[in-house]
N, CA, C and O atoms as CSV, one atom per row, in Angstrom:
chain,resi,resn,atom,element,x,y,z
A,1,UNK,N,N,2.295,-12.179,24.217
A,1,UNK,CA,C,2.018,-11.376,25.386
A,1,UNK,C,C,1.095,-12.132,26.276
A,1,UNK,O,O,0.353,-12.988,25.793
A,2,UNK,N,N,1.100,-11.872,27.514
A,2,UNK,CA,C,0.266,-12.543,28.510
A,2,UNK,C,C,-0.558,-11.512,29.256
A,2,UNK,O,O,-0.076,-10.448,29.643
A,3,UNK,N,N,-1.814,-11.867,29.442
A,3,UNK,CA,C,-2.750,-10.974,30.185
A,3,UNK,C,C,-3.176,-11.650,31.495
A,3,UNK,O,O,-3.336,-12.868,31.564
A,4,UNK,N,N,-3.352,-10.821,32.526
A,4,UNK,CA,C,-3.887,-11.313,33.773
A,4,UNK,C,C,-5.413,-11.539,33.678
A,4,UNK,O,O,-6.053,-10.933,32.819
A,5,UNK,N,N,-6.012,-12.385,34.526
A,5,UNK,CA,C,-7.449,-12.571,34.494
A,5,UNK,C,C,-8.204,-11.279,34.549
A,5,UNK,O,O,-7.942,-10.456,35.426
A,6,UNK,N,N,-9.156,-11.060,33.623
A,6,UNK,CA,C,-9.941,-9.856,33.633
A,6,UNK,C,C,-9.286,-8.656,32.942
A,6,UNK,O,O,-9.931,-7.627,32.740
A,7,UNK,N,N,-8.036,-8.787,32.588
A,7,UNK,CA,C,-7.324,-7.693,31.975
A,7,UNK,C,C,-7.664,-7.557,30.508
A,7,UNK,O,O,-7.892,-8.543,29.807
A,8,UNK,N,N,-7.693,-6.306,30.058
A,8,UNK,CA,C,-7.904,-5.965,28.638
A,8,UNK,C,C,-6.685,-5.216,28.106
A,8,UNK,O,O,-6.028,-4.452,28.813
A,9,UNK,N,N,-6.419,-5.466,26.854
A,9,UNK,CA,C,-5.187,-4.822,26.286
A,9,UNK,C,C,-5.431,-4.575,24.815
A,9,UNK,O,O,-5.977,-5.430,24.118
A,10,UNK,N,N,-5.039,-3.440,24.353
A,10,UNK,CA,C,-5.032,-3.117,22.942
A,10,UNK,C,C,-3.589,-2.932,22.531
A,10,UNK,O,O,-2.867,-2.152,23.150
A,11,UNK,N,N,-3.150,-3.643,21.487
A,11,UNK,CA,C,-1.717,-3.613,21.140
A,11,UNK,C,C,-1.643,-3.409,19.611
A,11,UNK,O,O,-2.321,-4.105,18.856
A,12,UNK,N,N,-0.826,-2.464,19.175
A,12,UNK,CA,C,-0.595,-2.196,17.800
A,12,UNK,C,C,0.698,-2.896,17.425
A,12,UNK,O,O,1.730,-2.672,18.058
A,13,UNK,N,N,0.656,-3.740,16.404
A,13,UNK,CA,C,1.823,-4.543,16.032
A,13,UNK,C,C,2.360,-4.042,14.701
A,13,UNK,O,O,1.604,-3.726,13.783
A,14,UNK,N,N,3.663,-3.978,14.621
A,14,UNK,CA,C,4.352,-3.568,13.375
A,14,UNK,C,C,4.799,-4.785,12.610
A,14,UNK,O,O,5.311,-5.729,13.212
A,15,UNK,N,N,4.628,-4.800,11.322
A,15,UNK,CA,C,5.070,-5.882,10.459
A,15,UNK,C,C,6.121,-5.378,9.513
A,15,UNK,O,O,6.050,-4.245,9.037
A,16,UNK,N,N,7.116,-6.229,9.232
A,16,UNK,CA,C,8.092,-5.953,8.221
A,16,UNK,C,C,7.858,-6.961,7.094
A,16,UNK,O,O,7.857,-8.168,7.337
A,17,UNK,N,N,7.666,-6.489,5.894
A,17,UNK,CA,C,7.359,-7.427,4.829
A,17,UNK,C,C,8.472,-7.507,3.788
A,17,UNK,O,O,8.381,-8.331,2.877
A,18,UNK,N,N,9.526,-6.680,3.884
A,18,UNK,CA,C,10.612,-6.754,2.928
A,18,UNK,C,C,10.128,-6.428,1.517
A,18,UNK,O,O,9.355,-5.487,1.331
A,19,UNK,N,N,10.559,-7.167,0.556
A,19,UNK,CA,C,10.219,-6.849,-0.835
A,19,UNK,C,C,9.062,-7.707,-1.340
A,19,UNK,O,O,8.838,-7.791,-2.548
A,20,UNK,N,N,8.348,-8.325,-0.455
A,20,UNK,CA,C,7.215,-9.131,-0.867
A,20,UNK,C,C,5.992,-8.255,-1.237
A,20,UNK,O,O,5.733,-7.230,-0.607
A,21,UNK,N,N,5.270,-8.682,-2.254
A,21,UNK,CA,C,4.017,-7.982,-2.644
A,21,UNK,C,C,2.967,-9.084,-2.895
A,21,UNK,O,O,3.317,-10.207,-3.259
A,22,UNK,N,N,1.701,-8.758,-2.700
A,22,UNK,CA,C,0.658,-9.687,-2.942
A,22,UNK,C,C,-0.298,-9.765,-1.777
A,22,UNK,O,O,-0.242,-8.920,-0.883
A,23,UNK,N,N,-1.164,-10.739,-1.759
A,23,UNK,CA,C,-2.119,-10.961,-0.660
A,23,UNK,C,C,-1.610,-12.069,0.272
A,23,UNK,O,O,-1.220,-13.145,-0.182
A,24,UNK,N,N,-1.620,-11.788,1.577
A,24,UNK,CA,C,-1.103,-12.740,2.560
A,24,UNK,C,C,-2.084,-12.906,3.684
A,24,UNK,O,O,-2.892,-12.021,3.963
A,25,UNK,N,N,-2.006,-14.039,4.322
A,25,UNK,CA,C,-2.859,-14.305,5.523
A,25,UNK,C,C,-2.065,-13.905,6.770
A,25,UNK,O,O,-0.903,-14.283,6.918
A,26,UNK,N,N,-2.688,-13.150,7.655
A,26,UNK,CA,C,-2.128,-12.872,8.915
A,26,UNK,C,C,-2.978,-13.551,9.950
A,26,UNK,O,O,-4.181,-13.293,10.001
A,27,UNK,N,N,-2.421,-14.404,10.779
A,27,UNK,CA,C,-3.219,-15.145,11.784
A,27,UNK,C,C,-2.744,-14.770,13.210
A,27,UNK,O,O,-1.554,-14.649,13.500
A,28,UNK,N,N,-3.743,-14.600,14.055
A,28,UNK,CA,C,-3.503,-14.337,15.472
A,28,UNK,C,C,-4.159,-15.430,16.282
A,28,UNK,O,O,-5.349,-15.693,16.108
A,29,UNK,N,N,-3.425,-16.067,17.151
A,29,UNK,CA,C,-3.943,-17.141,17.965
A,29,UNK,C,C,-3.895,-16.799,19.390
A,29,UNK,O,O,-2.887,-16.273,19.862
A,30,UNK,N,N,-4.977,-17.079,20.137
A,30,UNK,CA,C,-5.027,-16.806,21.550
A,30,UNK,C,C,-5.461,-18.030,22.318
A,30,UNK,O,O,-6.324,-18.760,21.831
A,31,UNK,N,N,-4.933,-18.293,23.456
A,31,UNK,CA,C,-5.286,-19.380,24.313
A,31,UNK,C,C,-5.524,-18.881,25.721
A,31,UNK,O,O,-4.874,-17.945,26.186
A,32,UNK,N,N,-6.496,-19.541,26.413
A,32,UNK,CA,C,-6.793,-19.258,27.822
A,32,UNK,C,C,-7.219,-20.560,28.443
A,32,UNK,O,O,-8.374,-20.966,28.311
A,33,UNK,N,N,-6.309,-21.219,29.115
A,33,UNK,CA,C,-6.615,-22.534,29.704
A,33,UNK,C,C,-6.968,-23.528,28.609
A,33,UNK,O,O,-6.172,-23.793,27.708
A,34,UNK,N,N,-8.202,-24.085,28.707
A,34,UNK,CA,C,-8.635,-25.070,27.773
A,34,UNK,C,C,-9.198,-24.470,26.525
A,34,UNK,O,O,-9.521,-25.213,25.598
A,35,UNK,N,N,-9.342,-23.110,26.435
A,35,UNK,CA,C,-9.926,-22.472,25.351
A,35,UNK,C,C,-8.901,-21.840,24.396
A,35,UNK,O,O,-7.821,-21.429,24.822
A,36,UNK,N,N,-9.235,-21.769,23.156
A,36,UNK,CA,C,-8.347,-21.133,22.200
A,36,UNK,C,C,-9.150,-20.547,21.056
A,36,UNK,O,O,-10.276,-20.975,20.804
A,37,UNK,N,N,-8.591,-19.590,20.375
A,37,UNK,CA,C,-9.249,-18.940,19.240
A,37,UNK,C,C,-8.181,-18.550,18.220
A,37,UNK,O,O,-7.036,-18.282,18.585
A,38,UNK,N,N,-8.555,-18.521,16.954
A,38,UNK,CA,C,-7.635,-18.105,15.938
A,38,UNK,C,C,-8.405,-17.187,14.928
A,38,UNK,O,O,-9.484,-17.534,14.447
A,39,UNK,N,N,-7.829,-16.062,14.647
A,39,UNK,CA,C,-8.421,-15.117,13.736
A,39,UNK,C,C,-7.470,-14.913,12.578
A,39,UNK,O,O,-6.303,-14.590,12.804
A,40,UNK,N,N,-7.921,-15.090,11.343
A,40,UNK,CA,C,-7.081,-14.910,10.165
A,40,UNK,C,C,-7.719,-13.809,9.286
A,40,UNK,O,O,-8.923,-13.798,9.029
A,41,UNK,N,N,-6.850,-12.893,8.846
A,41,UNK,CA,C,-7.284,-11.782,7.983
A,41,UNK,C,C,-6.312,-11.690,6.800
A,41,UNK,O,O,-5.139,-12.044,6.919
A,42,UNK,N,N,-6.803,-11.224,5.697
A,42,UNK,CA,C,-6.029,-10.949,4.498
A,42,UNK,C,C,-5.254,-9.631,4.665
A,42,UNK,O,O,-5.813,-8.644,5.143
A,43,UNK,N,N,-3.985,-9.610,4.278
A,43,UNK,CA,C,-3.214,-8.450,4.259
A,43,UNK,C,C,-2.716,-8.239,2.818
A,43,UNK,O,O,-2.032,-9.100,2.265
A,44,UNK,N,N,-3.053,-7.117,2.231
A,44,UNK,CA,C,-2.565,-6.836,0.839
A,44,UNK,C,C,-1.385,-5.912,0.942
A,44,UNK,O,O,-1.462,-4.820,1.505
A,45,UNK,N,N,-0.259,-6.391,0.370
A,45,UNK,CA,C,1.001,-5.630,0.375
A,45,UNK,C,C,1.184,-5.056,-1.043
A,45,UNK,O,O,1.235,-5.797,-2.025
A,46,UNK,N,N,1.277,-3.766,-1.121
A,46,UNK,CA,C,1.500,-3.080,-2.420
A,46,UNK,C,C,2.974,-2.854,-2.641
A,46,UNK,O,O,3.749,-2.819,-1.686
A,47,UNK,N,N,3.387,-2.695,-3.936
A,47,UNK,CA,C,4.794,-2.416,-4.200
A,47,UNK,C,C,5.195,-1.075,-3.550
A,47,UNK,O,O,4.360,-0.192,-3.352
A,48,UNK,N,N,6.482,-0.951,-3.227
A,48,UNK,CA,C,6.966,0.264,-2.621
A,48,UNK,C,C,6.614,1.486,-3.494
A,48,UNK,O,O,6.762,1.447,-4.715
A,49,UNK,N,N,6.164,2.531,-2.871
A,49,UNK,CA,C,5.814,3.709,-3.648
A,49,UNK,C,C,4.457,3.756,-4.231
A,49,UNK,O,O,4.091,4.757,-4.847
A,50,UNK,N,N,3.670,2.700,-4.066
A,50,UNK,CA,C,2.330,2.609,-4.651
A,50,UNK,C,C,1.410,3.504,-3.834
A,50,UNK,O,O,1.553,3.459,-2.613
A,51,UNK,N,N,0.595,4.215,-4.284
A,51,UNK,CA,C,0.468,4.610,-5.659
A,51,UNK,C,C,1.101,6.009,-5.880
A,51,UNK,O,O,1.120,6.826,-4.960
A,52,UNK,N,N,1.595,6.268,-7.044
A,52,UNK,CA,C,2.261,7.511,-7.358
A,52,UNK,C,C,1.486,8.140,-8.483
A,52,UNK,O,O,1.016,7.465,-9.398
A,53,UNK,N,N,1.358,9.492,-8.394
A,53,UNK,CA,C,0.636,10.174,-9.458
A,53,UNK,C,C,1.548,11.364,-9.915
A,53,UNK,O,O,2.082,12.126,-9.110
A,54,UNK,N,N,1.678,11.456,-11.238
A,54,UNK,CA,C,2.395,12.561,-11.824
A,54,UNK,C,C,1.367,13.454,-12.571
A,54,UNK,O,O,0.533,12.950,-13.324
A,55,UNK,N,N,1.439,14.708,-12.361
A,55,UNK,CA,C,0.501,15.601,-13.045
A,55,UNK,C,C,1.300,16.700,-13.726
A,55,UNK,O,O,2.294,17.185,-13.184
A,56,UNK,N,N,0.876,17.078,-14.881
A,56,UNK,CA,C,1.500,18.151,-15.660
A,56,UNK,C,C,0.366,19.038,-16.174
A,56,UNK,O,O,-0.742,18.564,-16.423
A,57,UNK,N,N,0.656,20.317,-16.326
A,57,UNK,CA,C,-0.305,21.233,-16.881
A,57,UNK,C,C,0.452,22.324,-17.586
A,57,UNK,O,O,1.665,22.458,-17.426
A,58,UNK,N,N,-0.270,23.110,-18.374
A,58,UNK,CA,C,0.374,24.176,-19.094
A,58,UNK,C,C,-0.528,24.714,-20.171
A,58,UNK,O,O,-1.694,24.332,-20.264
A,59,UNK,N,N,-0.013,25.567,-20.956
A,59,UNK,CA,C,-0.732,26.286,-22.017
A,59,UNK,C,C,0.076,26.096,-23.294
A,59,UNK,O,O,1.258,26.437,-23.342
A,60,UNK,N,N,-0.552,25.560,-24.312
A,60,UNK,CA,C,0.171,25.434,-25.633
A,60,UNK,C,C,0.069,26.693,-26.439
A,60,UNK,O,O,0.944,26.983,-27.255
A,61,UNK,N,N,-0.948,27.422,-26.235
A,61,UNK,CA,C,-1.116,28.648,-26.962
A,61,UNK,C,C,-2.303,29.412,-26.477
A,61,UNK,O,O,-3.126,28.844,-25.760
A,62,UNK,N,N,-2.444,30.642,-26.815
A,62,UNK,CA,C,-3.585,31.420,-26.278
A,62,UNK,C,C,-4.956,30.882,-26.803
A,62,UNK,O,O,-5.990,31.100,-26.173
A,63,UNK,N,N,-4.941,30.190,-27.942
A,63,UNK,CA,C,-6.208,29.677,-28.459
A,63,UNK,C,C,-5.943,28.254,-28.964
A,63,UNK,O,O,-5.379,28.083,-30.045
A,64,UNK,N,N,-6.346,27.216,-28.186
A,64,UNK,CA,C,-6.029,25.811,-28.561
A,64,UNK,C,C,-6.445,25.451,-29.993
A,64,UNK,O,O,-5.838,24.593,-30.633
A,65,UNK,N,N,-7.494,26.128,-30.480
A,65,UNK,CA,C,-7.931,25.773,-31.855
A,65,UNK,C,C,-6.932,26.309,-32.882
A,65,UNK,O,O,-6.906,25.842,-34.021
A,66,UNK,N,N,-6.123,27.272,-32.493
A,66,UNK,CA,C,-5.167,27.894,-33.451
A,66,UNK,C,C,-3.674,27.625,-32.920
A,66,UNK,O,O,-2.769,28.443,-33.081
A,67,UNK,N,N,-3.521,26.445,-32.300
A,67,UNK,CA,C,-2.143,26.169,-31.707
A,67,UNK,C,C,-1.083,25.876,-32.755
A,67,UNK,O,O,0.085,25.680,-32.420
A,68,UNK,N,N,-1.477,25.845,-34.007
A,68,UNK,CA,C,-0.490,25.611,-35.114
A,68,UNK,C,C,0.317,24.314,-34.916
A,68,UNK,O,O,1.533,24.292,-35.109
A,69,UNK,N,N,-0.365,23.267,-34.538
A,69,UNK,CA,C,0.276,21.951,-34.434
A,69,UNK,C,C,1.191,21.810,-33.208
A,69,UNK,O,O,1.948,20.842,-33.130
A,70,UNK,N,N,1.144,22.723,-32.274
A,70,UNK,CA,C,1.920,22.611,-31.070
A,70,UNK,C,C,1.584,21.299,-30.284
A,70,UNK,O,O,0.422,20.911,-30.164
A,71,UNK,N,N,2.616,20.660,-29.775
A,71,UNK,CA,C,2.356,19.482,-28.984
A,71,UNK,C,C,3.161,19.565,-27.675
A,71,UNK,O,O,4.047,20.404,-27.512
A,72,UNK,N,N,2.820,18.678,-26.775
A,72,UNK,CA,C,3.532,18.613,-25.506
A,72,UNK,C,C,3.789,17.150,-25.200
A,72,UNK,O,O,2.954,16.309,-25.530
A,73,UNK,N,N,4.906,16.817,-24.586
A,73,UNK,CA,C,5.184,15.450,-24.169
A,73,UNK,C,C,5.927,15.418,-22.869
A,73,UNK,O,O,6.611,16.369,-22.488
A,74,UNK,N,N,5.780,14.302,-22.195
A,74,UNK,CA,C,6.432,14.116,-20.909
A,74,UNK,C,C,6.801,12.668,-20.797
A,74,UNK,O,O,5.964,11.797,-21.037
A,75,UNK,N,N,8.041,12.381,-20.436
A,75,UNK,CA,C,8.509,11.026,-20.347
A,75,UNK,C,C,8.774,10.664,-18.840
A,75,UNK,O,O,9.418,11.416,-18.108
A,76,UNK,N,N,8.272,9.541,-18.443
A,76,UNK,CA,C,8.617,9.014,-17.078
A,76,UNK,C,C,9.351,7.699,-17.247
A,76,UNK,O,O,9.068,6.955,-18.185
A,77,UNK,N,N,10.274,7.400,-16.373
A,77,UNK,CA,C,10.987,6.197,-16.408
A,77,UNK,C,C,10.577,5.328,-15.199
A,77,UNK,O,O,10.586,5.785,-14.057
A,78,UNK,N,N,10.224,4.081,-15.484
A,78,UNK,CA,C,9.800,3.155,-14.448
A,78,UNK,C,C,11.056,2.253,-14.151
A,78,UNK,O,O,11.545,1.568,-15.049
A,79,UNK,N,N,11.532,2.264,-12.964
A,79,UNK,CA,C,12.706,1.454,-12.648
A,79,UNK,C,C,12.448,-0.019,-12.955
A,79,UNK,O,O,11.346,-0.521,-12.736
A,80,UNK,N,N,13.476,-0.712,-13.466
A,80,UNK,CA,C,13.314,-2.136,-13.860
A,80,UNK,C,C,12.898,-2.981,-12.705
A,80,UNK,O,O,12.220,-3.982,-12.938
A,81,UNK,N,N,13.245,-2.672,-11.448
A,81,UNK,CA,C,12.903,-3.514,-10.306
A,81,UNK,C,C,11.411,-3.430,-10.007
A,81,UNK,O,O,10.914,-4.240,-9.224
A,82,UNK,N,N,10.693,-2.516,-10.576
A,82,UNK,CA,C,9.229,-2.417,-10.317
A,82,UNK,C,C,8.424,-3.091,-11.395
A,82,UNK,O,O,7.209,-3.217,-11.237
A,83,UNK,N,N,9.023,-3.534,-12.485
A,83,UNK,CA,C,8.296,-4.139,-13.586
A,83,UNK,C,C,8.149,-5.655,-13.321
A,83,UNK,O,O,7.561,-6.369,-14.133
């Protein structure tokens, strides 16, 4: 983008990262005549769907101390492409 002398601009940029995850450098370079500047920042890309929380609740019996060995279980499947 180009700015006129004395002009100020705020621009929000969209990035597409695809399936990449990890820490990456994002660099922005600006020049004005004989002057230039470069700013580099770290960008952390998390896996799709991060973070996810599953919560379950319930009652095993009216008195947990007398639940007569009652148990509860819950199974979640993690897709192979996330491992």
